[in-house]
C-alpha beads as a LAMMPS data file, in Angstrom:
LAMMPS data file: protein, C-alpha beads

494 atoms
493 bonds

1 atom types
1 bond types

-500.0 500.0 xlo xhi
-500.0 500.0 ylo yhi
-500.0 500.0 zlo zhi

Masses

1 110.0

Atoms # bond

1 1 1 381.133 -229.079 248.026
2 1 1 379.054 -232.169 247.610
3 1 1 382.058 -234.218 248.915
4 1 1 382.686 -232.045 251.946
5 1 1 379.355 -231.020 252.832
6 1 1 379.625 -232.849 256.077
7 1 1 382.618 -230.909 257.412
8 1 1 381.115 -227.789 255.625
9 1 1 378.129 -227.930 258.033
10 1 1 380.337 -227.977 260.911
11 1 1 382.190 -224.631 259.706
12 1 1 378.751 -222.911 259.621
13 1 1 378.962 -221.258 263.135
14 1 1 375.971 -219.294 262.719
15 1 1 373.841 -222.353 262.351
16 1 1 375.835 -225.463 263.807
17 1 1 376.445 -224.156 267.326
18 1 1 377.948 -227.411 268.667
19 1 1 381.207 -229.018 268.021
20 1 1 381.195 -231.650 265.511
21 1 1 383.753 -233.671 263.273
22 1 1 383.568 -235.256 259.955
23 1 1 384.054 -238.787 261.386
24 1 1 384.387 -240.458 264.900
25 1 1 386.206 -243.324 266.119
26 1 1 382.998 -245.068 266.405
27 1 1 382.128 -244.659 262.796
28 1 1 385.261 -245.678 261.075
29 1 1 384.727 -247.030 257.803
30 1 1 383.702 -250.901 257.841
31 1 1 385.722 -251.382 254.847
32 1 1 388.829 -251.292 257.107
33 1 1 387.633 -254.923 258.223
34 1 1 390.455 -257.528 257.594
35 1 1 389.079 -261.070 258.118
36 1 1 392.606 -262.535 257.788
37 1 1 393.548 -260.483 260.977
38 1 1 390.534 -261.563 262.870
39 1 1 391.193 -265.427 262.238
40 1 1 392.035 -266.067 265.985
41 1 1 389.588 -263.984 267.445
42 1 1 386.601 -265.798 269.051
43 1 1 383.755 -265.113 271.440
44 1 1 383.891 -267.039 274.803
45 1 1 379.861 -266.569 274.843
46 1 1 379.537 -269.540 272.337
47 1 1 382.737 -271.535 273.246
48 1 1 381.981 -271.742 277.138
49 1 1 378.086 -272.020 276.512
50 1 1 376.964 -272.475 272.733
51 1 1 373.444 -272.824 273.859
52 1 1 371.056 -269.892 273.019
53 1 1 368.150 -269.808 275.441
54 1 1 364.778 -268.742 274.376
55 1 1 361.742 -267.739 276.773
56 1 1 358.185 -268.405 275.807
57 1 1 357.547 -264.844 276.718
58 1 1 356.079 -263.176 273.732
59 1 1 356.349 -259.505 273.249
60 1 1 353.288 -257.736 271.873
61 1 1 354.814 -254.025 271.882
62 1 1 358.362 -253.412 271.089
63 1 1 360.439 -251.810 273.710
64 1 1 361.153 -248.250 272.932
65 1 1 364.614 -246.497 272.835
66 1 1 362.657 -243.219 274.145
67 1 1 359.154 -242.086 273.858
68 1 1 359.974 -240.202 270.395
69 1 1 360.175 -243.634 268.687
70 1 1 356.250 -243.986 268.974
71 1 1 355.457 -240.558 268.498
72 1 1 351.989 -240.080 266.788
73 1 1 351.482 -243.896 266.859
74 1 1 347.943 -245.056 266.206
75 1 1 348.146 -248.399 264.548
76 1 1 351.255 -250.062 265.160
77 1 1 350.579 -251.886 262.034
78 1 1 352.347 -251.713 258.563
79 1 1 351.150 -249.045 256.152
80 1 1 347.940 -249.432 254.320
81 1 1 348.794 -246.497 251.890
82 1 1 348.669 -247.454 248.214
83 1 1 350.801 -244.583 246.871
84 1 1 354.204 -246.486 247.363
85 1 1 353.955 -250.114 246.887
86 1 1 356.120 -253.203 245.620
87 1 1 356.043 -256.768 245.266
88 1 1 358.888 -258.504 247.316
89 1 1 360.754 -260.633 244.698
90 1 1 362.692 -263.877 245.096
91 1 1 366.192 -264.003 246.052
92 1 1 368.743 -263.871 243.514
93 1 1 372.396 -264.307 243.554
94 1 1 375.008 -262.146 241.934
95 1 1 378.567 -262.417 240.849
96 1 1 381.160 -262.539 243.707
97 1 1 384.586 -263.843 244.067
98 1 1 385.378 -264.765 247.613
99 1 1 388.680 -264.107 249.025
100 1 1 390.703 -267.193 250.515
101 1 1 390.048 -266.039 254.018
102 1 1 386.300 -265.984 253.669
103 1 1 383.821 -268.563 255.549
104 1 1 381.433 -269.594 253.156
105 1 1 377.695 -270.181 254.519
106 1 1 375.186 -271.864 252.431
107 1 1 371.662 -271.528 254.120
108 1 1 368.786 -274.057 253.924
109 1 1 366.414 -275.417 256.441
110 1 1 367.592 -278.042 258.771
111 1 1 370.874 -278.156 256.487
112 1 1 373.124 -275.137 257.176
113 1 1 376.405 -275.767 255.770
114 1 1 379.813 -274.085 256.819
115 1 1 383.027 -274.186 254.962
116 1 1 386.528 -272.709 255.635
117 1 1 385.911 -271.811 259.313
118 1 1 389.280 -272.744 260.240
119 1 1 389.850 -271.795 263.818
120 1 1 386.743 -269.467 263.879
121 1 1 384.070 -269.982 266.322
122 1 1 381.040 -270.802 264.034
123 1 1 378.387 -273.319 264.761
124 1 1 374.889 -274.377 263.892
125 1 1 371.971 -274.969 266.035
126 1 1 368.727 -276.153 263.824
127 1 1 367.980 -272.980 261.465
128 1 1 370.293 -270.720 263.493
129 1 1 374.060 -269.713 262.521
130 1 1 375.991 -268.706 265.402
131 1 1 378.832 -266.490 264.683
132 1 1 381.370 -266.037 267.636
133 1 1 384.471 -264.770 265.739
134 1 1 385.280 -261.667 263.622
135 1 1 385.943 -262.023 259.987
136 1 1 384.383 -262.252 256.566
137 1 1 381.223 -264.472 256.026
138 1 1 379.721 -265.053 252.700
139 1 1 375.914 -266.163 252.702
140 1 1 373.686 -267.658 250.304
141 1 1 370.276 -269.529 250.343
142 1 1 367.026 -269.374 252.290
143 1 1 365.765 -269.945 255.863
144 1 1 361.844 -270.312 255.916
145 1 1 362.349 -269.633 259.976
146 1 1 366.090 -268.884 260.988
147 1 1 368.683 -266.381 262.156
148 1 1 372.178 -265.149 261.793
149 1 1 373.252 -264.434 265.281
150 1 1 376.453 -262.600 265.770
151 1 1 378.026 -262.265 269.283
152 1 1 381.792 -261.513 269.228
153 1 1 384.353 -260.005 271.651
154 1 1 384.322 -256.200 271.927
155 1 1 387.018 -255.461 269.494
156 1 1 386.137 -257.951 266.731
157 1 1 384.654 -256.744 263.312
158 1 1 382.277 -258.740 261.299
159 1 1 381.392 -258.632 257.640
160 1 1 378.414 -260.361 256.082
161 1 1 378.380 -260.609 252.352
162 1 1 374.824 -261.116 251.262
163 1 1 374.753 -262.853 247.855
164 1 1 371.020 -263.990 247.296
165 1 1 369.651 -264.578 250.871
166 1 1 366.385 -264.992 252.301
167 1 1 365.581 -265.247 255.851
168 1 1 362.388 -265.145 257.799
169 1 1 362.093 -265.398 261.457
170 1 1 358.962 -265.964 263.315
171 1 1 360.112 -265.200 266.990
172 1 1 363.041 -262.708 266.436
173 1 1 365.334 -260.732 264.247
174 1 1 366.511 -262.726 261.285
175 1 1 369.887 -260.857 261.643
176 1 1 371.074 -260.036 265.113
177 1 1 374.360 -258.389 266.007
178 1 1 374.577 -258.769 269.738
179 1 1 378.010 -257.726 270.613
180 1 1 381.195 -256.673 269.019
181 1 1 383.127 -253.637 267.266
182 1 1 380.869 -253.172 264.329
183 1 1 379.200 -255.148 261.541
184 1 1 379.084 -254.438 257.792
185 1 1 376.630 -255.657 255.291
186 1 1 377.854 -256.153 251.807
187 1 1 374.996 -256.577 249.118
188 1 1 376.559 -258.192 246.223
189 1 1 376.048 -256.367 242.887
190 1 1 373.168 -258.080 240.922
191 1 1 371.833 -259.870 244.262
192 1 1 368.552 -259.726 245.729
193 1 1 368.399 -260.423 249.356
194 1 1 365.132 -260.481 251.382
195 1 1 364.650 -260.265 255.285
196 1 1 361.399 -260.596 257.296
197 1 1 360.178 -260.841 261.018
198 1 1 356.647 -261.566 262.558
199 1 1 354.169 -259.482 264.632
200 1 1 355.412 -261.007 267.767
201 1 1 359.004 -261.664 269.409
202 1 1 360.156 -263.800 271.826
203 1 1 362.810 -262.949 274.644
204 1 1 366.491 -264.478 273.998
205 1 1 369.290 -264.885 276.362
206 1 1 372.726 -264.911 274.857
207 1 1 375.695 -264.383 277.029
208 1 1 375.447 -261.482 279.146
209 1 1 372.631 -260.197 276.934
210 1 1 369.682 -260.916 279.337
211 1 1 365.844 -261.106 279.074
212 1 1 365.905 -257.554 280.301
213 1 1 367.208 -256.175 277.316
214 1 1 366.987 -259.042 274.841
215 1 1 364.436 -257.896 272.392
216 1 1 365.902 -256.637 269.242
217 1 1 364.061 -253.665 268.028
218 1 1 364.187 -254.208 264.099
219 1 1 364.191 -256.993 261.536
220 1 1 367.901 -256.349 260.859
221 1 1 369.132 -255.364 264.247
222 1 1 372.667 -254.022 265.666
223 1 1 373.429 -252.948 269.191
224 1 1 376.964 -251.745 267.655
225 1 1 377.806 -249.643 264.556
226 1 1 376.557 -251.017 261.268
227 1 1 377.749 -250.224 257.648
228 1 1 375.679 -251.401 254.687
229 1 1 377.431 -251.080 251.354
230 1 1 377.585 -252.692 247.966
231 1 1 375.462 -252.343 244.736
232 1 1 373.010 -255.036 245.292
233 1 1 369.287 -254.938 246.557
234 1 1 367.593 -255.440 249.952
235 1 1 364.108 -255.825 250.840
236 1 1 363.377 -255.654 254.352
237 1 1 359.799 -256.267 256.161
238 1 1 359.662 -255.125 259.803
239 1 1 356.216 -256.456 261.269
240 1 1 357.423 -256.042 264.805
241 1 1 359.076 -252.523 265.101
242 1 1 361.636 -250.969 262.707
243 1 1 363.118 -252.296 259.604
244 1 1 366.851 -251.326 259.917
245 1 1 368.215 -250.177 263.337
246 1 1 371.396 -249.746 265.063
247 1 1 371.511 -248.361 268.618
248 1 1 374.978 -246.770 267.409
249 1 1 375.636 -245.178 263.961
250 1 1 374.556 -246.352 260.517
251 1 1 376.660 -245.658 257.573
252 1 1 375.232 -246.500 254.053
253 1 1 377.776 -246.304 251.285
254 1 1 377.981 -247.127 247.704
255 1 1 374.776 -247.337 245.575
256 1 1 372.517 -250.082 247.317
257 1 1 368.851 -250.411 246.436
258 1 1 366.832 -250.696 249.649
259 1 1 363.370 -251.289 250.097
260 1 1 361.884 -251.238 253.750
261 1 1 358.474 -251.725 254.779
262 1 1 358.161 -251.412 258.737
263 1 1 355.678 -250.739 261.485
264 1 1 357.983 -248.014 262.919
265 1 1 360.747 -246.348 261.534
266 1 1 362.333 -247.735 258.163
267 1 1 365.910 -246.750 258.676
268 1 1 367.419 -245.967 262.050
269 1 1 370.622 -245.068 263.629
270 1 1 370.119 -243.811 267.236
271 1 1 373.798 -242.320 267.371
272 1 1 373.536 -241.119 263.745
273 1 1 372.703 -242.061 260.163
274 1 1 375.018 -241.074 257.268
275 1 1 374.119 -242.086 253.484
276 1 1 377.377 -241.380 251.603
277 1 1 377.561 -241.904 247.995
278 1 1 373.904 -242.571 246.903
279 1 1 371.639 -245.327 246.197
280 1 1 367.980 -245.775 245.901
281 1 1 365.660 -245.874 248.876
282 1 1 361.865 -246.971 249.220
283 1 1 360.681 -246.558 252.596
284 1 1 357.117 -247.170 254.021
285 1 1 355.984 -247.015 257.680
286 1 1 352.908 -247.371 259.634
287 1 1 353.667 -245.180 262.702
288 1 1 357.194 -244.320 262.348
289 1 1 359.736 -242.128 260.307
290 1 1 361.628 -242.639 256.904
291 1 1 364.966 -242.141 258.507
292 1 1 365.505 -241.594 262.266
293 1 1 368.429 -240.642 264.684
294 1 1 367.218 -239.636 268.186
295 1 1 370.046 -240.223 270.719
296 1 1 370.026 -237.238 273.236
297 1 1 372.365 -235.872 275.426
298 1 1 375.276 -235.853 273.111
299 1 1 375.538 -233.079 270.810
300 1 1 377.501 -235.059 268.361
301 1 1 374.845 -237.933 267.960
302 1 1 371.281 -237.999 266.877
303 1 1 372.594 -236.620 263.559
304 1 1 371.583 -237.403 259.967
305 1 1 373.650 -236.431 257.004
306 1 1 372.589 -237.526 253.311
307 1 1 375.303 -236.806 250.657
308 1 1 373.040 -237.794 247.639
309 1 1 370.562 -240.560 246.552
310 1 1 366.880 -241.436 245.441
311 1 1 364.349 -241.469 248.126
312 1 1 360.552 -242.176 247.941
313 1 1 358.895 -242.151 251.687
314 1 1 355.197 -243.020 252.297
315 1 1 355.357 -242.841 255.949
316 1 1 353.170 -242.238 259.097
317 1 1 355.576 -239.831 261.025
318 1 1 358.395 -237.714 259.545
319 1 1 360.367 -238.261 256.412
320 1 1 363.830 -237.482 257.898
321 1 1 363.757 -236.806 261.498
322 1 1 367.048 -236.150 263.841
323 1 1 367.662 -234.746 267.073
324 1 1 370.549 -232.366 266.446
325 1 1 371.314 -231.917 263.016
326 1 1 369.239 -232.691 259.633
327 1 1 371.892 -232.049 256.746
328 1 1 371.130 -232.865 253.228
329 1 1 374.036 -232.600 250.557
330 1 1 371.998 -233.521 247.472
331 1 1 369.577 -235.936 245.958
332 1 1 365.905 -236.474 244.915
333 1 1 363.082 -236.818 247.520
334 1 1 359.504 -237.730 246.965
335 1 1 357.951 -237.604 250.452
336 1 1 354.362 -238.339 251.772
337 1 1 353.744 -238.031 255.332
338 1 1 350.600 -238.842 257.333
339 1 1 351.206 -237.101 260.444
340 1 1 354.644 -235.849 260.710
341 1 1 357.095 -233.324 259.266
342 1 1 359.046 -234.194 255.965
343 1 1 362.234 -232.955 257.443
344 1 1 362.538 -232.302 261.218
345 1 1 365.484 -231.382 263.560
346 1 1 366.808 -228.650 265.456
347 1 1 368.800 -227.551 262.576
348 1 1 368.071 -228.357 259.013
349 1 1 370.419 -227.340 256.574
350 1 1 369.882 -228.020 252.725
351 1 1 372.764 -227.606 250.480
352 1 1 371.119 -228.969 247.304
353 1 1 368.385 -231.537 245.997
354 1 1 364.982 -231.669 244.453
355 1 1 361.915 -232.055 246.898
356 1 1 358.584 -233.072 246.073
357 1 1 356.417 -233.039 249.404
358 1 1 352.909 -233.801 250.380
359 1 1 353.280 -233.441 254.294
360 1 1 350.746 -234.120 257.215
361 1 1 352.351 -231.592 259.047
362 1 1 355.389 -229.004 258.216
363 1 1 357.416 -229.710 255.270
364 1 1 360.734 -228.256 256.491
365 1 1 360.472 -227.820 260.043
366 1 1 363.563 -226.480 262.150
367 1 1 362.961 -226.016 265.864
368 1 1 366.114 -223.821 265.797
369 1 1 367.755 -222.956 262.506
370 1 1 366.878 -223.415 259.084
371 1 1 369.429 -222.915 256.136
372 1 1 368.357 -223.361 252.487
373 1 1 371.675 -222.935 250.747
374 1 1 370.472 -224.016 246.995
375 1 1 368.007 -226.835 245.660
376 1 1 364.288 -227.033 244.453
377 1 1 361.357 -227.905 246.304
378 1 1 357.686 -228.292 245.368
379 1 1 355.316 -228.517 248.599
380 1 1 351.615 -229.092 247.609
381 1 1 350.344 -230.018 251.239
382 1 1 351.696 -228.918 254.434
383 1 1 350.680 -227.211 257.437
384 1 1 353.415 -224.620 256.767
385 1 1 356.087 -225.305 254.264
386 1 1 359.032 -223.809 255.936
387 1 1 359.736 -223.098 259.682
388 1 1 362.951 -221.579 261.284
389 1 1 361.947 -221.057 264.658
390 1 1 364.948 -218.938 265.868
391 1 1 366.969 -218.254 262.403
392 1 1 365.914 -219.000 258.763
393 1 1 367.993 -218.023 255.822
394 1 1 367.717 -218.568 252.179
395 1 1 370.769 -218.227 249.669
396 1 1 369.653 -219.717 246.275
397 1 1 367.361 -222.225 244.773
398 1 1 363.818 -222.607 243.655
399 1 1 361.532 -223.021 246.543
400 1 1 357.486 -223.217 246.277
401 1 1 355.270 -224.478 249.153
402 1 1 351.637 -224.227 249.844
403 1 1 350.482 -224.400 253.458
404 1 1 347.313 -224.545 255.534
405 1 1 348.654 -221.967 258.112
406 1 1 350.608 -219.211 258.665
407 1 1 352.925 -217.472 261.301
408 1 1 355.960 -215.573 261.534
409 1 1 358.478 -218.317 261.737
410 1 1 357.880 -218.766 257.893
411 1 1 359.635 -215.519 257.247
412 1 1 363.369 -215.663 256.550
413 1 1 365.759 -213.466 258.817
414 1 1 367.720 -212.775 255.509
415 1 1 367.508 -213.784 252.008
416 1 1 369.722 -213.644 249.023
417 1 1 367.023 -214.206 246.314
418 1 1 363.551 -212.618 246.380
419 1 1 361.286 -214.262 248.746
420 1 1 357.303 -213.879 249.034
421 1 1 355.941 -215.324 252.329
422 1 1 352.070 -214.467 252.150
423 1 1 349.151 -215.030 254.357
424 1 1 346.229 -215.124 252.161
425 1 1 343.277 -213.264 252.888
426 1 1 340.814 -216.297 251.926
427 1 1 341.148 -220.056 251.902
428 1 1 342.041 -221.698 248.703
429 1 1 340.263 -225.031 247.968
430 1 1 342.010 -228.098 247.631
431 1 1 342.459 -229.054 243.852
432 1 1 343.145 -225.244 242.922
433 1 1 345.938 -224.543 240.589
434 1 1 348.124 -221.988 242.330
435 1 1 350.530 -219.938 240.506
436 1 1 352.695 -216.979 240.891
437 1 1 352.916 -214.863 237.774
438 1 1 354.774 -211.436 236.701
439 1 1 352.690 -208.332 235.360
440 1 1 353.001 -209.928 231.774
441 1 1 350.875 -213.132 232.866
442 1 1 354.355 -215.158 232.642
443 1 1 353.957 -218.086 235.065
444 1 1 357.071 -218.369 237.324
445 1 1 355.962 -220.942 239.645
446 1 1 353.030 -223.249 239.719
447 1 1 351.384 -226.110 241.819
448 1 1 348.210 -227.845 242.637
449 1 1 346.734 -227.201 245.999
450 1 1 346.427 -231.103 247.654
451 1 1 344.645 -229.520 250.710
452 1 1 342.752 -226.315 251.581
453 1 1 345.475 -223.563 251.833
454 1 1 345.998 -220.140 253.650
455 1 1 349.726 -219.560 253.085
456 1 1 352.255 -219.353 249.964
457 1 1 356.014 -219.462 250.310
458 1 1 357.682 -218.594 246.999
459 1 1 361.635 -217.908 246.546
460 1 1 363.598 -218.217 243.209
461 1 1 366.403 -216.137 241.449
462 1 1 363.633 -215.667 238.520
463 1 1 362.273 -213.160 240.485
464 1 1 363.323 -209.474 240.274
465 1 1 362.396 -206.354 241.472
466 1 1 358.726 -205.356 240.432
467 1 1 355.073 -206.629 240.898
468 1 1 353.756 -210.023 240.972
469 1 1 350.524 -211.503 240.966
470 1 1 348.800 -214.874 242.814
471 1 1 346.552 -216.596 240.451
472 1 1 344.000 -219.262 241.462
473 1 1 342.930 -221.349 238.610
474 1 1 342.555 -218.327 236.254
475 1 1 341.515 -215.596 238.733
476 1 1 344.075 -213.143 240.257
477 1 1 343.676 -213.055 244.019
478 1 1 346.122 -210.320 245.133
479 1 1 349.321 -208.770 244.161
480 1 1 352.460 -208.366 246.037
481 1 1 355.951 -206.206 245.251
482 1 1 359.492 -206.770 245.525
483 1 1 361.963 -203.828 245.505
484 1 1 365.852 -203.671 245.424
485 1 1 366.052 -202.501 249.319
486 1 1 363.780 -205.555 250.689
487 1 1 364.106 -208.901 249.075
488 1 1 361.335 -210.230 251.422
489 1 1 357.533 -209.433 250.585
490 1 1 354.922 -210.420 253.114
491 1 1 351.891 -208.398 251.874
492 1 1 349.765 -209.486 249.003
493 1 1 346.932 -206.912 248.140
494 1 1 343.580 -207.635 246.859

Bonds

1 1 1 2
2 1 2 3
3 1 3 4
4 1 4 5
5 1 5 6
6 1 6 7
7 1 7 8
8 1 8 9
9 1 9 10
10 1 10 11
11 1 11 12
12 1 12 13
13 1 13 14
14 1 14 15
15 1 15 16
16 1 16 17
17 1 17 18
18 1 18 19
19 1 19 20
20 1 20 21
21 1 21 22
22 1 22 23
23 1 23 24
24 1 24 25
25 1 25 26
26 1 26 27
27 1 27 28
28 1 28 29
29 1 29 30
30 1 30 31
31 1 31 32
32 1 32 33
33 1 33 34
34 1 34 35
35 1 35 36
36 1 36 37
37 1 37 38
38 1 38 39
39 1 39 40
40 1 40 41
41 1 41 42
42 1 42 43
43 1 43 44
44 1 44 45
45 1 45 46
46 1 46 47
47 1 47 48
48 1 48 49
49 1 49 50
50 1 50 51
51 1 51 52
52 1 52 53
53 1 53 54
54 1 54 55
55 1 55 56
56 1 56 57
57 1 57 58
58 1 58 59
59 1 59 60
60 1 60 61
61 1 61 62
62 1 62 63
63 1 63 64
64 1 64 65
65 1 65 66
66 1 66 67
67 1 67 68
68 1 68 69
69 1 69 70
70 1 70 71
71 1 71 72
72 1 72 73
73 1 73 74
74 1 74 75
75 1 75 76
76 1 76 77
77 1 77 78
78 1 78 79
79 1 79 80
80 1 80 81
81 1 81 82
82 1 82 83
83 1 83 84
84 1 84 85
85 1 85 86
86 1 86 87
87 1 87 88
88 1 88 89
89 1 89 90
90 1 90 91
91 1 91 92
92 1 92 93
93 1 93 94
94 1 94 95
95 1 95 96
96 1 96 97
97 1 97 98
98 1 98 99
99 1 99 100
100 1 100 101
101 1 101 102
102 1 102 103
103 1 103 104
104 1 104 105
105 1 105 106
106 1 106 107
107 1 107 108
108 1 108 109
109 1 109 110
110 1 110 111
111 1 111 112
112 1 112 113
113 1 113 114
114 1 114 115
115 1 115 116
116 1 116 117
117 1 117 118
118 1 118 119
119 1 119 120
120 1 120 121
121 1 121 122
122 1 122 123
123 1 123 124
124 1 124 125
125 1 125 126
126 1 126 127
127 1 127 128
128 1 128 129
129 1 129 130
130 1 130 131
131 1 131 132
132 1 132 133
133 1 133 134
134 1 134 135
135 1 135 136
136 1 136 137
137 1 137 138
138 1 138 139
139 1 139 140
140 1 140 141
141 1 141 142
142 1 142 143
143 1 143 144
144 1 144 145
145 1 145 146
146 1 146 147
147 1 147 148
148 1 148 149
149 1 149 150
150 1 150 151
151 1 151 152
152 1 152 153
153 1 153 154
154 1 154 155
155 1 155 156
156 1 156 157
157 1 157 158
158 1 158 159
159 1 159 160
160 1 160 161
161 1 161 162
162 1 162 163
163 1 163 164
164 1 164 165
165 1 165 166
166 1 166 167
167 1 167 168
168 1 168 169
169 1 169 170
170 1 170 171
171 1 171 172
172 1 172 173
173 1 173 174
174 1 174 175
175 1 175 176
176 1 176 177
177 1 177 178
178 1 178 179
179 1 179 180
180 1 180 181
181 1 181 182
182 1 182 183
183 1 183 184
184 1 184 185
185 1 185 186
186 1 186 187
187 1 187 188
188 1 188 189
189 1 189 190
190 1 190 191
191 1 191 192
192 1 192 193
193 1 193 194
194 1 194 195
195 1 195 196
196 1 196 197
197 1 197 198
198 1 198 199
199 1 199 200
200 1 200 201
201 1 201 202
202 1 202 203
203 1 203 204
204 1 204 205
205 1 205 206
206 1 206 207
207 1 207 208
208 1 208 209
209 1 209 210
210 1 210 211
211 1 211 212
212 1 212 213
213 1 213 214
214 1 214 215
215 1 215 216
216 1 216 217
217 1 217 218
218 1 218 219
219 1 219 220
220 1 220 221
221 1 221 222
222 1 222 223
223 1 223 224
224 1 224 225
225 1 225 226
226 1 226 227
227 1 227 228
228 1 228 229
229 1 229 230
230 1 230 231
231 1 231 232
232 1 232 233
233 1 233 234
234 1 234 235
235 1 235 236
236 1 236 237
237 1 237 238
238 1 238 239
239 1 239 240
240 1 240 241
241 1 241 242
242 1 242 243
243 1 243 244
244 1 244 245
245 1 245 246
246 1 246 247
247 1 247 248
248 1 248 249
249 1 249 250
250 1 250 251
251 1 251 252
252 1 252 253
253 1 253 254
254 1 254 255
255 1 255 256
256 1 256 257
257 1 257 258
258 1 258 259
259 1 259 260
260 1 260 261
261 1 261 262
262 1 262 263
263 1 263 264
264 1 264 265
265 1 265 266
266 1 266 267
267 1 267 268
268 1 268 269
269 1 269 270
270 1 270 271
271 1 271 272
272 1 272 273
273 1 273 274
274 1 274 275
275 1 275 276
276 1 276 277
277 1 277 278
278 1 278 279
279 1 279 280
280 1 280 281
281 1 281 282
282 1 282 283
283 1 283 284
284 1 284 285
285 1 285 286
286 1 286 287
287 1 287 288
288 1 288 289
289 1 289 290
290 1 290 291
291 1 291 292
292 1 292 293
293 1 293 294
294 1 294 295
295 1 295 296
296 1 296 297
297 1 297 298
298 1 298 299
299 1 299 300
300 1 300 301
301 1 301 302
302 1 302 303
303 1 303 304
304 1 304 305
305 1 305 306
306 1 306 307
307 1 307 308
308 1 308 309
309 1 309 310
310 1 310 311
311 1 311 312
312 1 312 313
313 1 313 314
314 1 314 315
315 1 315 316
316 1 316 317
317 1 317 318
318 1 318 319
319 1 319 320
320 1 320 321
321 1 321 322
322 1 322 323
323 1 323 324
324 1 324 325
325 1 325 326
326 1 326 327
327 1 327 328
328 1 328 329
329 1 329 330
330 1 330 331
331 1 331 332
332 1 332 333
333 1 333 334
334 1 334 335
335 1 335 336
336 1 336 337
337 1 337 338
338 1 338 339
339 1 339 340
340 1 340 341
341 1 341 342
342 1 342 343
343 1 343 344
344 1 344 345
345 1 345 346
346 1 346 347
347 1 347 348
348 1 348 349
349 1 349 350
350 1 350 351
351 1 351 352
352 1 352 353
353 1 353 354
354 1 354 355
355 1 355 356
356 1 356 357
357 1 357 358
358 1 358 359
359 1 359 360
360 1 360 361
361 1 361 362
362 1 362 363
363 1 363 364
364 1 364 365
365 1 365 366
366 1 366 367
367 1 367 368
368 1 368 369
369 1 369 370
370 1 370 371
371 1 371 372
372 1 372 373
373 1 373 374
374 1 374 375
375 1 375 376
376 1 376 377
377 1 377 378
378 1 378 379
379 1 379 380
380 1 380 381
381 1 381 382
382 1 382 383
383 1 383 384
384 1 384 385
385 1 385 386
386 1 386 387
387 1 387 388
388 1 388 389
389 1 389 390
390 1 390 391
391 1 391 392
392 1 392 393
393 1 393 394
394 1 394 395
395 1 395 396
396 1 396 397
397 1 397 398
398 1 398 399
399 1 399 400
400 1 400 401
401 1 401 402
402 1 402 403
403 1 403 404
404 1 404 405
405 1 405 406
406 1 406 407
407 1 407 408
408 1 408 409
409 1 409 410
410 1 410 411
411 1 411 412
412 1 412 413
413 1 413 414
414 1 414 415
415 1 415 416
416 1 416 417
417 1 417 418
418 1 418 419
419 1 419 420
420 1 420 421
421 1 421 422
422 1 422 423
423 1 423 424
424 1 424 425
425 1 425 426
426 1 426 427
427 1 427 428
428 1 428 429
429 1 429 430
430 1 430 431
431 1 431 432
432 1 432 433
433 1 433 434
434 1 434 435
435 1 435 436
436 1 436 437
437 1 437 438
438 1 438 439
439 1 439 440
440 1 440 441
441 1 441 442
442 1 442 443
443 1 443 444
444 1 444 445
445 1 445 446
446 1 446 447
447 1 447 448
448 1 448 449
449 1 449 450
450 1 450 451
451 1 451 452
452 1 452 453
453 1 453 454
454 1 454 455
455 1 455 456
456 1 456 457
457 1 457 458
458 1 458 459
459 1 459 460
460 1 460 461
461 1 461 462
462 1 462 463
463 1 463 464
464 1 464 465
465 1 465 466
466 1 466 467
467 1 467 468
468 1 468 469
469 1 469 470
470 1 470 471
471 1 471 472
472 1 472 473
473 1 473 474
474 1 474 475
475 1 475 476
476 1 476 477
477 1 477 478
478 1 478 479
479 1 479 480
480 1 480 481
481 1 481 482
482 1 482 483
483 1 483 484
484 1 484 485
485 1 485 486
486 1 486 487
487 1 487 488
488 1 488 489
489 1 489 490
490 1 490 491
491 1 491 492
492 1 492 493
493 1 493 494
């Protein structure tokens, strides 16, 4: 099931009410790139006019794809939270054997060297590497203020192999994919790669890409499909807006280790985000979400699918936020949000995974359909732990959530395991130990409230028909009963 869960979601007609497919032509795997077949492709943007014009116009606030990009924004600065922090290390190269077709690039301030380019359109202007032909490019070295700018013909594919790269840009994105079919970034195993931008950007005119739309929206930015693969490490600091962002589809494969600290969203694929094999993701934001996809007007877009992986998020808005679908196959998630939900989409489908959540708003929030197939969650802080506004079903798993409020959308329409959704008669103070115990006093579920709470959601296969009690610290607050004819309990009697 874990390998096919993306297709599985499309078959769940009761919950996924739109046509979808396991893959689309716009998101074909980037591993299909063949640099040798691209050797004759070149971009007229550079051969006809190799200069790239910059304007002195400085952009204080980033252009937004739509208003939801800046939802709940209040600071437009990097996160000041201390829960999730890291030091950015020096770059480090790994072991990589380049094929004969690869263009080798050594980055060094005022001395970028390019070898084995052949007939490809590749040029250097100061600290800027201009790539105008599809193919495979292997990069290493440092640029204290530079850029990799990619502008190729619409059918060309570009693969960048990052092997110990560090690039900062004080005026724009350090890596900017302007035009082409798709771009793939390969993180060499054992390598550490570092990208950062500045707080202010300047306009750029590149070919037909004019001042009206010439501000990249992220430190690592692509206007077309982007795939990130490999088993290396990438650090991204997005001081201007997003960390990693494509206007199309973002695919992350293999097992990379990715650290993003961004003003707005950490990872964004406007068309879709798919994390396929796993990896580790450490995501911090000031105002934005951890993982975002917000394209509207196309039911096959604005979607997120995560097969597995390790995720730690300390974010200003939502943890994982999509327009049409939010589907999780497996993984471990530690999420703290300042304002938004931990998971938010029209349809939220959880097939497996372990979730530890402290949320400034809801934990799992589906504006239409919420489906919990299996998994385990401990929610110690939320407005409401689970919301399925139109439909909510639960099959298996172990789910325990503490909420500050209560409403009917917290109650599943159907449950295959015994489930208690309780509106407490009195407020429980922050710091209290909240447990569900059976009649003999055996603790079934327990958690410490990280805010004052008024509601409890508890569901597990460990429940059976019979009476249970809610215990606050060592005192029984109320009792509820499950019977075989009704697996959902909503009344807790003092």
